[in-house]
Backbone as a printed PyTorch tensor [residue, N CA C, xyz], in Angstrom:
tensor([[[ -9.1660,  -6.9070,  15.5070],
         [ -9.6890,  -6.7660,  14.0590],
         [-10.5080,  -7.6000,  13.5240]],

        [[-11.3330,  -7.2320,  12.8910],
         [-13.0800,  -7.9380,  12.7190],
         [-12.9400,  -7.9590,  11.2530]],

        [[-12.3470,  -7.1190,  10.4010],
         [-12.6650,  -7.3640,   9.0560],
         [-11.3990,  -6.8570,   8.0880]],

        [[-11.4550,  -7.2520,   6.8310],
         [-10.0350,  -6.9540,   5.9180],
         [ -9.9190,  -5.5170,   6.1130]],

        [[-11.0190,  -4.9080,   6.1600],
         [-10.5800,  -2.9750,   6.1280],
         [ -9.9530,  -2.9120,   7.2120]],

        [[ -9.9910,  -3.2710,   8.4520],
         [ -9.3230,  -3.3250,   9.7540],
         [ -8.0730,  -3.3940,   9.5600]],

        [[ -7.5760,  -4.4070,   8.9170],
         [ -6.1690,  -4.9690,   8.6900],
         [ -5.5690,  -3.9990,   7.7020]],

        [[ -6.2020,  -3.5780,   6.5680],
         [ -5.7550,  -2.4790,   5.6320],
         [ -5.6220,  -1.2790,   6.3450]],

        [[ -6.4040,  -0.7530,   7.1500],
         [ -6.1870,   0.3090,   7.8540],
         [ -4.8500,   0.3630,   8.7340]],

        [[ -4.8030,  -1.0550,   9.3730],
         [ -3.5600,  -0.9260,  10.2260],
         [ -2.2580,  -1.0170,   9.4940]],

        [[ -2.4560,  -1.7060,   8.2400],
         [ -1.3240,  -1.8420,   7.3960],
         [ -0.8360,  -0.2500,   7.0790]],

        [[ -1.8100,   0.4890,   6.7500],
         [ -1.6370,   1.5660,   6.3800],
         [ -1.0360,   2.7660,   7.2300]],

        [[ -1.5980,   2.6130,   8.6940],
         [ -0.9470,   3.3260,   9.6150],
         [  0.5980,   3.1500,   9.8090]],

        [[  0.8370,   1.8280,   9.5700],
         [  2.4010,   1.4240,   9.6040],
         [  3.0820,   2.2650,   8.6580]],

        [[  2.4470,   2.2080,   7.2280],
         [  3.2220,   3.0610,   6.3340],
         [  3.3740,   4.4030,   6.7340]],

        [[  2.4020,   4.8740,   7.1330],
         [  2.4230,   6.3040,   7.4800],
         [  3.4130,   6.6300,   8.5810]],

        [[  3.3690,   5.7030,   9.3520],
         [  4.5500,   5.7670,  10.7020],
         [  6.0400,   5.3570,  10.2870]],

        [[  5.9630,   5.3050,   9.1170],
         [  7.5060,   4.5580,   8.7410],
         [  8.0700,   5.7720,   8.1240]],

        [[  9.5660,   5.7290,   7.9990],
         [ 10.4370,   6.9560,   7.4240],
         [ 10.2470,   6.6670,   5.8270]],

        [[ 10.0550,   7.8580,   5.0730],
         [ 10.0420,   7.8420,   3.8550],
         [ 11.0730,   7.0820,   2.8800]],

        [[ 10.5000,   6.2330,   1.9840],
         [ 11.6270,   5.2750,   1.5260],
         [ 12.4920,   4.1170,   2.0770]],

        [[ 12.0210,   3.9350,   3.5030],
         [ 12.5860,   2.8380,   4.3130],
         [ 11.9350,   1.5830,   3.7610]],

        [[ 12.6490,   0.4680,   4.2400],
         [ 12.2150,  -0.9090,   3.8420],
         [ 10.7100,  -1.0330,   4.5480]],

        [[ 10.7890,  -0.6590,   5.8910],
         [  9.7080,  -0.8570,   6.3210],
         [  8.6280,  -0.3520,   5.6040]],

        [[  8.3510,   0.9750,   5.0610],
         [  7.2830,   1.4480,   4.4320],
         [  7.1370,   0.8250,   3.0630]],

        [[  8.2480,   0.3850,   2.4890],
         [  8.1210,  -0.5660,   1.3900],
         [  7.4970,  -1.6170,   1.6680]],

        [[  7.7160,  -2.4380,   2.4390],
         [  7.0050,  -3.6870,   2.8370],
         [  5.6840,  -3.2590,   3.2990]],

        [[  5.2210,  -2.3650,   3.6910],
         [  3.9700,  -2.0790,   4.1150],
         [  3.0690,  -1.8590,   2.9200]],

        [[  3.6810,  -1.3230,   1.5750],
         [  2.9840,  -1.2210,   0.5030],
         [  2.8310,  -2.5270,  -0.0360]],

        [[  3.8190,  -3.4060,  -0.0610],
         [  3.4220,  -4.7860,  -0.3890],
         [  2.6800,  -5.4640,   0.4970]],

        [[  2.5560,  -5.2300,   1.7040],
         [  1.4670,  -5.8600,   2.5030],
         [  0.1850,  -5.5230,   2.0090]],

        [[ -0.1370,  -4.1180,   1.5970],
         [ -1.3860,  -3.4410,   1.2040],
         [ -1.8340,  -4.2650,  -0.2000]],

        [[ -0.8140,  -4.6740,  -0.9970],
         [ -1.2040,  -5.1780,  -2.2790],
         [ -1.5190,  -6.5570,  -2.0200]],

        [[ -0.8900,  -7.3610,  -1.0350],
         [ -1.4130,  -8.7870,  -0.8650],
         [ -2.6050,  -8.5970,   0.0620]],

        [[ -3.1420,  -7.8170,   0.8940],
         [ -4.2630,  -7.7630,   1.4530],
         [ -5.3970,  -7.7190,   0.4150]],

        [[ -5.2060,  -6.6960,  -0.5730],
         [ -6.0400,  -6.6280,  -1.7470],
         [ -7.3140,  -6.0840,  -1.3380]],

        [[ -8.2830,  -5.8520,  -2.4110],
         [ -9.5190,  -5.3150,  -2.2700],
         [ -9.7080,  -3.7660,  -2.5130]],

        [[-10.8490,  -3.3200,  -2.5450],
         [-11.0640,  -1.7810,  -3.1340],
         [-10.2200,  -0.7620,  -2.1150]],

        [[-10.3460,  -1.0530,  -0.7740],
         [ -9.8680,  -0.0030,   0.0810],
         [ -8.0700,  -0.0140,   0.1680]],

        [[ -7.4440,  -1.2310,  -0.1680],
         [ -6.1980,  -1.2440,  -0.1930],
         [ -5.7450,  -0.5620,  -1.7110]],

        [[ -6.5210,  -1.0850,  -2.6210],
         [ -6.2740,  -0.1570,  -4.0190],
         [ -6.4830,   1.2100,  -4.0020]],

        [[ -7.2920,   1.8670,  -3.0890],
         [ -7.6110,   3.3340,  -3.1580],
         [ -6.6270,   3.8610,  -2.5020]],

        [[ -6.0660,   3.1860,  -1.1450],
         [ -5.1050,   3.8340,  -0.3890],
         [ -3.6570,   3.8260,  -1.3060]],

        [[ -3.4580,   2.5860,  -2.0750],
         [ -2.2010,   2.4760,  -2.9870],
         [ -2.1060,   3.4090,  -3.8700]],

        [[ -3.5670,   3.9210,  -4.4640],
         [ -3.3300,   4.7590,  -5.7450],
         [ -3.1770,   6.3000,  -5.0820]],

        [[ -3.8300,   6.4420,  -3.8690],
         [ -3.4370,   7.9260,  -3.0520],
         [ -1.7770,   8.1320,  -3.0630]],

        [[ -1.4490,   7.0840,  -2.3500],
         [  0.1780,   7.0650,  -2.2910],
         [  0.8430,   6.9240,  -3.3470]],

        [[  0.3450,   6.3440,  -4.7860],
         [  1.0710,   6.5560,  -5.8590],
         [  0.9360,   7.6920,  -6.3160]],

        [[ -0.2850,   8.5040,  -6.3130],
         [ -0.0400,   9.8000,  -6.8600],
         [  0.6320,  11.0590,  -5.9720]],

        [[  0.9630,  10.6510,  -4.7330],
         [  1.5670,  11.4200,  -3.9380],
         [  3.0020,  11.2990,  -4.0110]],

        [[  3.7100,  10.5950,  -4.7760],
         [  5.0990,  10.2260,  -4.6350],
         [  5.6920,  10.7890,  -6.0910]],

        [[  7.1500,  10.9460,  -6.0370],
         [  7.8720,  11.3740,  -6.9070],
         [  7.6550,  10.3910,  -8.2720]],

        [[  7.6480,  10.9230,  -9.2000],
         [  7.6070,   9.9620, -10.5190],
         [  9.0560,   8.9090, -10.5770]],

        [[  8.8650,   8.0140, -10.9010],
         [ 10.0770,   6.8960, -10.7690],
         [ 10.6260,   6.5480,  -9.6120]],

        [[ 10.0410,   6.8730,  -8.7180],
         [ 10.8070,   6.3340,  -7.0880],
         [ 10.5100,   5.1880,  -6.9750]],

        [[ 11.3780,   4.7160,  -5.8160],
         [ 11.1180,   3.3660,  -5.7520],
         [  9.7540,   3.0050,  -4.9410]],

        [[  9.2430,   3.9480,  -4.1500],
         [  7.7090,   4.0740,  -3.7820],
         [  6.8860,   3.9670,  -4.5460]],

        [[  7.1020,   4.6990,  -5.8490],
         [  5.8670,   4.5660,  -6.7690],
         [  5.9940,   3.3810,  -7.6250]],

        [[  7.0550,   2.8650,  -7.6090],
         [  7.3640,   1.6250,  -8.4850],
         [  6.7810,   0.3570,  -7.7200]],

        [[  6.8620,   0.6560,  -6.1910],
         [  6.3450,  -0.4360,  -5.3510],
         [  4.6060,  -0.4820,  -5.2990]],

        [[  4.0930,   0.7890,  -5.3490],
         [  2.9570,   0.8320,  -5.6040],
         [  2.2650,   0.3950,  -6.8930]],

        [[  2.8980,   0.4870,  -7.9200],
         [  2.3640,  -0.2300,  -9.0730],
         [  2.3400,  -1.7780,  -9.1460]],

        [[  3.3460,  -2.3290,  -8.3620],
         [  3.2610,  -3.7510,  -8.3820],
         [  2.2550,  -4.1280,  -7.3040]],

        [[  2.1680,  -3.5210,  -6.1980],
         [  1.1490,  -3.6320,  -5.2390],
         [ -0.3280,  -3.6710,  -5.6800]],

        [[ -0.4450,  -2.4950,  -6.5980],
         [ -1.9770,  -2.4430,  -7.1850],
         [ -2.3950,  -3.6310,  -7.9660]],

        [[ -1.2510,  -4.1840,  -8.5910],
         [ -1.4750,  -5.3200,  -9.3500],
         [ -2.0420,  -6.5110,  -8.4870]],

        [[ -1.3420,  -6.4810,  -7.1050],
         [ -1.7700,  -7.5680,  -6.4300],
         [ -2.9300,  -7.4480,  -5.7320]],

        [[ -3.2690,  -6.0500,  -5.6410],
         [ -4.5710,  -5.5710,  -4.8380],
         [ -5.4940,  -6.1260,  -5.7730]],

        [[ -5.5780,  -5.8430,  -7.3880],
         [ -6.5750,  -5.7980,  -8.1180],
         [ -7.2240,  -7.6020,  -8.0710]],

        [[ -6.1170,  -8.4180,  -7.6000],
         [ -6.8080,  -9.5000,  -7.4900],
         [ -7.6870, -10.2710,  -6.3120]],

        [[ -7.9320,  -9.0160,  -5.5620],
         [ -8.6630,  -9.1430,  -4.5600],
         [-10.1810,  -8.9830,  -4.7300]],

        [[-10.1580,  -8.2600,  -5.9400],
         [-11.6400,  -7.9080,  -6.5870],
         [-12.5470,  -8.9860,  -6.9340]]])
């Protein structure tokens, strides 16, 4: 991996390959937030919009988006 976007892409792949709502999936969302930057924020927003309102996944996305904003 040569760039931050490579890392973000790998973390997103881990998210997609994890079972819905699993601790592994939620930790991947947290990792996307910690990675930060525009690509991570875009992916987190897409995931947020595609999940059920009030779900643990959606709440994790909100927190991760806040973390990702620090990378701008």
